[in-house]
BAPAZA-602984 format. One line per 5 residues: number of its first residue (from 1); for each residue z, y, x of N, C-alpha, C. Coordinates in steps of 0.1 Angstrom, whole numbers. Atoms other than C-alpha are relative to their C-alpha. Layout:
<atoms>
NUM> Z,Y,X,Z,Y,X,Z,Y,X ~ ... $
</atoms>
This chain:
<atoms>
1> 4,3,14,38,117,127,2,-15,-2 ~ -2,14,4,47,84,110,-13,-6,-5 ~ 12,6,5,20,59,103,-1,-1,-15 ~ 0,1,15,7,57,67,4,-13,-5 ~ -4,13,6,20,30,44,-12,-8,-3 $
6> 11,9,3,-1,0,36,-8,4,-12 ~ 7,-4,13,-10,15,2,-4,15,0 ~ 3,-15,0,-17,51,14,-15,2,-2 ~ 14,-4,1,-49,68,5,-6,4,13 ~ 6,-4,-13,-74,76,32,3,15,2 $
11> -3,-14,-1,-69,113,24,14,3,6 ~ -14,-1,-5,-31,109,30,0,-4,15 ~ 0,4,-14,-38,91,63,-6,11,9 ~ 6,-11,-8,-60,119,75,9,12,1 ~ -10,-11,-1,-33,144,67,11,-3,10 $
16> -11,5,-8,-9,123,87,-4,-1,15 ~ 4,3,-14,-30,117,118,-14,-4,1 ~ 13,3,-3,-61,102,132,-3,-14,-5 ~ 4,13,6,-80,73,116,-13,-5,8 ~ 12,5,-8,-105,50,135,-10,-6,-9 $
21> 12,6,7,-139,43,121,-6,-12,7 ~ 7,11,-7,-160,13,129,-12,5,8 ~ 12,-4,-7,-193,13,148,-12,-4,-8 ~ 13,2,6,-229,5,141,-1,-14,-6 ~ 2,13,7,-236,-23,115,-12,-7,6 $
26> 12,7,-4,-271,-30,127,1,-6,14 ~ -1,6,-14,-263,-35,164,9,-12,0 ~ -9,11,1,-235,-58,155,-7,-12,-6 ~ 7,11,6,-257,-79,133,-11,-5,9 ~ 10,4,-10,-285,-79,159,7,-8,11 $
31> -7,7,-10,-260,-90,185,4,-14,-4 ~ -2,14,5,-252,-120,163,-12,-8,-3 ~ 12,7,1,-288,-129,163,-9,2,-13 ~ 8,-2,12,-301,-115,130,-11,10,2 ~ 12,-8,-1,-336,-100,127,1,11,-11 $
36> 0,-11,10,-335,-66,111,-13,9,0 ~ 12,-7,-1,-371,-56,116,-7,-1,-14 ~ 3,1,14,-375,-50,79,3,14,-6 ~ -2,-13,6,-377,-19,56,14,1,-6 ~ -14,0,5,-343,-29,41,10,0,11 $
41> -9,-1,-11,-328,-31,75,12,-10,-2 ~ -11,9,2,-292,-45,73,2,-4,-14 ~ -2,2,14,-293,-43,35,-7,-13,-4 ~ 6,12,3,-316,-73,35,9,-12,0 ~ -10,11,-2,-287,-95,46,9,-1,-12 $
46> -9,0,12,-268,-86,14,-5,-12,-9 ~ 6,11,8,-292,-110,-4,-1,-13,8 ~ 3,12,-7,-299,-135,24,11,-6,8 ~ -11,5,-8,-268,-137,46,12,8,-1 ~ -11,-9,2,-239,-119,31,12,-3,9 $
51> -11,4,-8,-214,-139,52,-1,7,14 ~ 2,-6,-13,-229,-123,83,5,15,0 ~ -5,-14,2,-220,-88,70,15,0,0 ~ -15,1,0,-184,-99,64,5,-2,15 ~ -3,2,-14,-183,-112,100,-1,12,8 $
56> 2,-13,-7,-196,-79,113,12,10,-2 ~ -12,-9,4,-169,-59,94,12,-5,7 ~ -13,6,-5,-142,-83,106,1,3,15 ~ 0,-3,-15,-153,-78,143,5,14,2 ~ -4,-14,-2,-147,-41,139,15,2,-4 $
61> -14,0,3,-114,-45,121,9,-6,11 ~ -7,6,-11,-102,-68,148,0,8,13 ~ 1,-9,-12,-113,-43,174,9,12,-1 ~ -9,-11,2,-90,-17,159,-5,10,-10 ~ 5,-10,11,-111,1,132,9,-1,-12 $
66> -7,-1,12,-92,13,102,-9,1,-12 ~ 10,-2,11,-123,19,81,-13,-7,3 ~ 13,6,-1,-153,-2,75,-10,7,-9 ~ 11,-7,7,-186,15,64,-9,-11,-5 ~ 7,11,5,-205,-8,41,-15,0,4 $
71> 14,3,-4,-240,-22,46,-10,6,-10 ~ 9,-5,10,-255,-1,18,-8,12,4 ~ 6,-12,-4,-269,27,39,-15,1,-4 ~ 14,0,3,-305,16,33,-2,-7,-13 ~ 1,8,12,-298,-1,0,-2,10,-12 $
76> 3,-9,12,-314,17,-30,-7,-8,-10 ~ 7,7,10,-328,6,-63,-15,0,3 ~ 14,-1,-3,-363,18,-52,-3,-9,12 ~ 3,8,-11,-361,0,-19,0,-15,-3 ~ -1,14,5,-350,-33,-35,-12,-3,-9 $
81> 12,3,9,-378,-29,-61,-12,-3,8 ~ 12,3,-9,-404,-28,-33,0,-15,5 ~ -1,14,-4,-391,-63,-24,1,-9,-12 ~ 0,8,12,-393,-75,-60,13,-3,-6 ~ -14,2,5,-356,-72,-67,2,10,-12 $
86> -2,-8,12,-348,-59,-102,12,8,0 ~ -11,-10,0,-323,-32,-111,14,-7,-2 ~ -13,7,2,-296,-56,-123,5,-7,13 ~ -4,7,-13,-297,-77,-91,3,11,11 ~ -3,-10,-10,-299,-45,-70,14,6,-2 $
91> -13,-5,3,-268,-32,-87,11,-10,5 ~ -9,11,-5,-251,-65,-79,2,1,15 ~ 0,-1,-14,-261,-62,-43,8,12,6 ~ -7,-12,-4,-248,-27,-40,15,-2,-1 ~ -15,3,2,-214,-38,-54,4,-10,10 $
96> -3,11,-10,-215,-68,-31,3,6,14 ~ -3,-6,-13,-216,-45,-1,14,5,1 ~ -14,-4,0,-182,-31,-11,9,-12,1 ~ -8,12,1,-168,-65,-19,1,-7,14 ~ 0,6,-13,-178,-79,15,9,7,10 $
101> -9,-8,-9,-161,-51,34,15,-2,-4 ~ -14,2,5,-130,-55,12,5,-14,4 ~ -4,14,-4,-130,-93,19,4,0,15 ~ -3,0,-15,-131,-86,57,13,7,2 ~ -13,-6,-1,-102,-62,53,11,-9,-3 $
106> -10,9,4,-82,-88,35,2,-11,11 ~ -1,10,-10,-90,-114,62,8,6,13 ~ -6,-7,-12,-80,-89,90,15,2,-3 ~ -14,-2,3,-47,-81,72,8,-13,0 ~ -7,13,1,-39,-117,66,3,-5,15 $
111> -2,4,-14,-43,-123,104,11,8,6 ~ -10,-9,-5,-22,-93,112,14,-5,-5 ~ -13,4,5,6,-106,89,4,-13,7 ~ -3,13,-7,4,-141,105,5,3,15 ~ -3,-2,-14,4,-128,141,11,10,3 $
116> -10,-11,-4,27,-97,139,10,2,-11 ~ -10,-1,11,45,-100,105,-2,13,-7 ~ 3,-12,7,31,-66,94,-15,2,-1 ~ 14,-4,1,-2,-51,83,-1,15,0 ~ 3,-15,1,-18,-17,87,-10,2,-11 $
121> 10,-3,11,-38,0,60,-14,-1,5 ~ 14,1,-3,-75,-7,60,-8,5,-12 ~ 7,-6,11,-101,12,40,-15,-4,0 ~ 15,3,1,-137,7,28,-7,12,-5 ~ 8,-12,3,-162,35,28,-14,-5,-4 $
126> 13,4,5,-194,29,7,-10,9,6 ~ 10,-8,-6,-223,41,27,-11,4,-9 ~ 11,-6,8,-248,64,10,-9,7,10 ~ 9,-6,-9,-277,71,33,-10,10,-7 ~ 9,-10,6,-303,99,28,-13,-6,-6 $
131> 12,4,7,-335,97,8,-10,-6,11 ~ 10,5,-11,-355,92,41,3,-14,5 ~ -3,13,-5,-336,60,49,-8,-10,-9 ~ 7,9,9,-353,44,18,-15,-1,5 ~ 14,-1,-4,-387,55,32,-3,-8,13 $
136> 1,8,-12,-380,37,65,-12,5,9 ~ 11,-6,-8,-404,61,83,5,10,10 ~ -6,-10,-9,-380,82,104,2,13,-6 ~ -2,-13,6,-379,110,79,14,3,-3 ~ -14,-2,1,-342,105,76,6,9,12 $
141> -3,-9,-12,-341,124,110,-7,13,-1 ~ 7,-13,1,-362,153,97,4,7,-12 ~ -2,-7,12,-354,160,61,-12,6,-5 ~ 12,-7,5,-377,183,42,-10,-9,-6 ~ 8,10,6,-391,156,20,-11,5,-9 $
146> 8,-5,10,-409,179,-3,5,-2,-14 ~ -6,2,13,-385,171,-31,10,11,-3 ~ -10,-10,3,-363,196,-50,14,-6,0 ~ -14,4,1,-325,195,-51,2,-9,-13 ~ -1,7,12,-328,183,-87,-6,-14,1 $
151> 6,13,-2,-351,155,-78,8,-9,9 ~ -8,7,-9,-329,144,-49,13,-5,-7 ~ -12,4,7,-299,144,-72,-3,-12,-10 ~ 4,11,9,-317,121,-97,-2,-13,8 ~ 2,11,-8,-326,98,-69,14,-7,4 $
156> -13,5,-6,-290,95,-55,9,-5,-11 ~ -11,2,9,-270,94,-87,1,-15,-5 ~ -2,14,4,-277,58,-99,7,-9,10 ~ -7,9,-9,-267,41,-67,14,5,3 ~ -14,-5,-2,-237,64,-63,9,-6,-11 $
161> -8,6,11,-226,52,-98,2,-14,2 ~ -1,14,-2,-232,16,-88,11,-3,11 ~ -10,1,-11,-212,20,-56,14,4,-4 ~ -13,-5,5,-184,40,-73,7,-11,-9 ~ -6,11,9,-180,12,-99,6,-11,7 $
166> -6,11,-8,-172,-12,-71,13,4,6 ~ -13,-5,-4,-141,9,-63,2,0,15 ~ -3,-3,-14,-145,18,-26,11,10,1 ~ -10,-10,-2,-118,40,-11,-6,14,1 ~ 7,-13,-2,-144,67,-3,-15,-3,0 $
171> 14,1,-2,-181,73,-5,-4,8,12 ~ 5,-6,-13,-197,81,29,-14,5,-2 ~ 13,-7,1,-225,106,23,-4,3,14 ~ 1,-1,-15,-238,101,58,-15,1,5 ~ 12,-2,-7,-266,109,82,-9,9,-8 $
176> 8,-9,9,-277,137,59,-7,10,9 ~ 8,-9,-10,-305,157,77,-2,14,-5 ~ 5,-12,6,-309,185,53,11,6,-10 ~ -10,-6,9,-285,210,35,-4,-1,-15 ~ 4,2,13,-306,207,4,4,-14,-6 $
181> -4,13,5,-300,170,2,15,-1,-1 ~ -14,0,1,-263,176,9,4,6,-14 ~ -3,-6,13,-262,199,-22,-3,-10,-11 ~ 3,10,10,-279,172,-42,10,-11,-1 ~ -10,10,-1,-254,146,-31,13,5,-6 $
186> -12,-5,5,-225,168,-38,0,2,-15 ~ 2,0,15,-238,174,-73,1,-14,-6 ~ 1,14,5,-244,137,-78,14,-7,-1 ~ -13,7,0,-208,127,-70,10,6,-10 ~ -10,-6,10,-192,150,-96,3,-10,-11 $
191> -4,8,11,-172,131,-121,1,-15,3 ~ 0,14,-3,-174,97,-103,15,-5,3 ~ -14,4,-2,-137,97,-95,3,-7,13 ~ -2,6,-13,-141,86,-59,-1,11,11 ~ 1,-11,-10,-134,109,-29,-12,-3,9 $
196> 12,1,-9,-163,115,-4,3,7,13 ~ 2,-8,-12,-170,125,31,-14,4,1 ~ 14,-5,-2,-201,145,40,-2,1,15 ~ 2,0,-14,-216,139,74,-15,2,3 ~ 14,-4,-4,-248,155,88,-4,-7,13 $
201> 7,3,-13,-272,143,114,-5,13,6 ~ 2,-13,-5,-276,172,137,-8,0,14 ~ 5,-2,-13,-294,186,167,5,14,5 ~ -7,-12,-4,-274,212,186,8,6,-11 ~ -8,-7,10,-260,238,161,-7,0,-13 $
206> 8,0,12,-284,229,133,-1,-14,-6 ~ 3,13,6,-291,202,108,-14,-5,6 ~ 13,5,-5,-321,180,116,-12,8,-7 ~ 10,-8,7,-340,201,90,-1,14,5 ~ 1,-13,-6,-332,232,110,10,11,-6 $
211> -10,-10,5,-304,249,89,12,2,9 ~ -12,-2,-8,-275,265,107,12,-9,-6 ~ -11,8,4,-244,242,106,10,8,-8 ~ -10,-8,7,-222,270,94,-4,0,-15 ~ 5,0,14,-243,272,62,1,-14,-6 $
216> 0,14,6,-246,234,58,15,-4,-3 ~ -14,4,2,-208,228,62,6,8,-12 ~ -6,-8,11,-200,257,38,-3,-6,-14 ~ 2,6,13,-215,237,10,11,-9,-5 ~ -11,9,4,-185,214,11,13,7,-2 $
221> -12,-8,1,-159,241,12,4,1,-15 ~ -5,-1,14,-138,241,-20,-4,-11,-9 ~ 3,12,9,-151,208,-33,11,-9,0 ~ -12,8,0,-121,189,-44,-2,-15,4 ~ 2,14,-3,-137,155,-40,-3,-3,15 $
226> 4,2,-14,-146,161,-3,13,-1,8 ~ -12,1,-8,-118,148,20,-3,1,15 ~ 3,-2,-14,-137,152,53,-15,4,1 ~ 13,-5,-3,-168,169,67,-3,-1,15 ~ 3,1,-15,-186,163,100,-14,-4,3 $
231> 14,4,-5,-215,147,119,1,-15,3 ~ 2,13,-5,-228,113,127,-15,-2,3 ~ 14,3,-4,-259,96,141,-7,11,8 ~ 5,-10,-10,-263,123,167,4,-4,14 ~ -5,3,-13,-259,122,204,14,6,3 $
236> -13,-5,-2,-224,126,217,1,14,5 ~ 0,-13,-5,-233,158,234,0,11,-10 ~ 1,-9,11,-238,175,201,13,1,-9 ~ -12,2,9,-204,166,187,10,12,1 ~ -11,-10,-2,-180,192,203,-2,13,-9 $
241> 2,-13,7,-195,224,188,0,-3,-15 ~ 0,3,15,-201,207,154,14,-2,-5 ~ -14,3,5,-165,195,151,7,14,-2 ~ -7,-13,1,-152,230,158,-5,8,-12 ~ 6,-8,11,-176,246,133,4,-6,-14 $
246> -4,7,13,-168,220,105,14,4,-3 ~ -14,-3,3,-131,226,109,2,14,-4 ~ -2,-15,3,-134,264,109,-6,3,-13 ~ 7,-4,12,-158,266,80,6,-6,-12 ~ -5,7,11,-142,241,57,15,-2,-1 $
251> -14,3,0,-106,237,67,4,-14,-3 ~ -2,14,3,-110,200,61,1,-8,12 ~ 1,10,-11,-104,170,84,-14,-2,3 ~ 14,2,-4,-135,164,104,-2,-15,3 ~ 4,13,-3,-153,131,106,-11,0,10 $
256> 11,0,-11,-174,123,137,-2,-15,5 ~ 3,13,-6,-192,91,147,-14,1,5 ~ 13,-1,-5,-221,97,170,-6,-14,5 ~ 7,12,-6,-247,72,184,5,-2,14 ~ -4,2,-14,-244,58,218,-6,10,10 $
261> 7,-10,-9,-267,86,232,-14,-4,1 ~ 14,4,0,-298,65,230,-8,7,-12 ~ 8,-7,10,-327,79,209,-9,-10,-7 ~ 8,9,8,-344,61,180,-15,4,0 ~ 14,-2,1,-382,58,183,-5,-7,-13 $
266> 3,5,13,-393,55,147,-13,-8,0 ~ 13,6,-1,-429,45,156,1,-14,6 ~ -2,13,-6,-418,17,179,11,-8,-6 ~ -12,6,5,-387,9,159,9,-6,11 ~ -8,5,-12,-367,7,191,8,12,5 $
271> -8,-10,-6,-340,26,209,-5,3,15 ~ 4,-4,-13,-349,46,241,11,7,7 ~ -9,-7,-8,-329,61,269,13,-8,3 ~ -13,7,-4,-293,53,280,12,5,-8 ~ -12,-4,7,-259,54,266,8,11,7 $
276> -9,-10,-6,-238,85,271,13,1,-7 ~ -13,0,8,-209,76,248,11,-4,9 ~ -12,3,-8,-175,77,265,12,2,-9 ~ -11,-1,9,-143,69,246,10,11,3 ~ -9,-11,-3,-123,95,265,-4,13,-7 $
281> 4,-12,7,-143,122,247,7,2,-13 ~ -6,-1,14,-125,114,214,13,9,1 ~ -12,-8,-1,-94,132,227,-3,15,-2 ~ 5,-14,1,-113,164,230,-5,3,-15 ~ 4,-2,14,-128,159,195,12,1,-9 $
286> -12,-1,8,-94,153,181,7,14,1 ~ -6,-14,-2,-81,186,196,-8,10,-7 ~ 8,-10,7,-110,204,179,1,-2,-15 ~ -1,2,15,-101,190,144,-5,-13,-5 ~ 5,13,5,-116,155,142,12,-9,-3 $
291> -11,9,4,-94,131,123,-5,-14,-4 ~ 6,13,3,-118,103,114,-11,-2,10 ~ 8,1,-12,-134,91,146,-5,-14,2 ~ 5,13,-3,-157,62,154,-14,1,7 ~ 13,-1,-6,-193,54,164,-10,-4,-10 $
296> 11,4,9,-227,49,148,-9,-9,7 ~ 9,9,-5,-258,32,160,2,-3,15 ~ -2,4,-14,-254,12,193,14,1,5 ~ -14,0,-4,-217,16,194,7,-12,-7 ~ -5,13,5,-201,-18,191,15,-2,0 $
301> -14,2,0,-167,-34,188,8,3,12 ~ -6,-3,-13,-159,-30,225,3,15,1 ~ -2,-14,-1,-164,7,223,10,5,-11 ~ -10,-3,10,-144,9,190,14,-3,5 ~ -14,4,-6,-115,-10,207,4,11,10 $
306> -4,-10,-10,-116,16,235,4,13,-7 ~ -4,-12,7,-115,45,210,14,-2,-6 ~ -14,2,6,-85,29,192,11,0,11 ~ -10,0,-10,-67,24,225,2,14,5 ~ -1,-13,-5,-75,59,237,8,9,-10 $
311> -7,-8,10,-63,75,204,15,-4,-1 ~ -13,5,2,-33,53,202,10,3,12 ~ -8,-2,-12,-21,59,238,3,15,2 ~ -2,-14,-2,-24,97,236,11,6,-8 $
</atoms>
């Protein structure tokens, strides 16, 4: 398969081959010395240290990532309001998350042009985390918030509109723990004119809320705006079966970016356990239908570089 041209869409690139995602934003920012012990998490730096976010994106692009996921995962109008930030400024910060990733892509491509005389296409995915991420109490890994699909749609739509207006290449509906929330998100993106991927957080063959993955993935089947379906923010051991199920149920390219294998302790706000992430696993995931592959929490630039080398050499 020939590589995509510099102006190719992400959907076209997925049709042509495999695309490398970045790794965790929070661990890269923490490695650079930034304190993220805050309800806004990495989104706080949008207001306080935006240049740090650009540097984090650039580290992943230079490691071989083709797609940067923005720092808007925990950025919501409600979350910013809790910090005294009004809607106009919150909308600006949401748009800024896309602009910072785009700036990092330009810097990376400029360096490629200087060093190699050519550039490869780079894309920006605007992160849309679940309702529970705004609560910052670990409920993003449980779902079942006690809200209806309609209520969840009303929550998500305003920030989806703000992010879409900033013209990302794709909206990443990610770490979704609950099929009801997936339905709300898929309703909320209608008419925005931006493609999306839908990615669940899972345990075994079920969503975190306990729904069978077959039923959860089926929600995305036949939705024209959905260019990929898959899983993220799960342990690597849960990926294989989920990839196969997503590919079979939806017929779409599969997106997969698990954590390192460590487990988040929401009470202690710390990671526990050991890393089980191994770059050679990505070849097996690709054989099962994965086309958009990277890492989530605790997966850094070194691991992403290993993913890129592994996929490029095979």
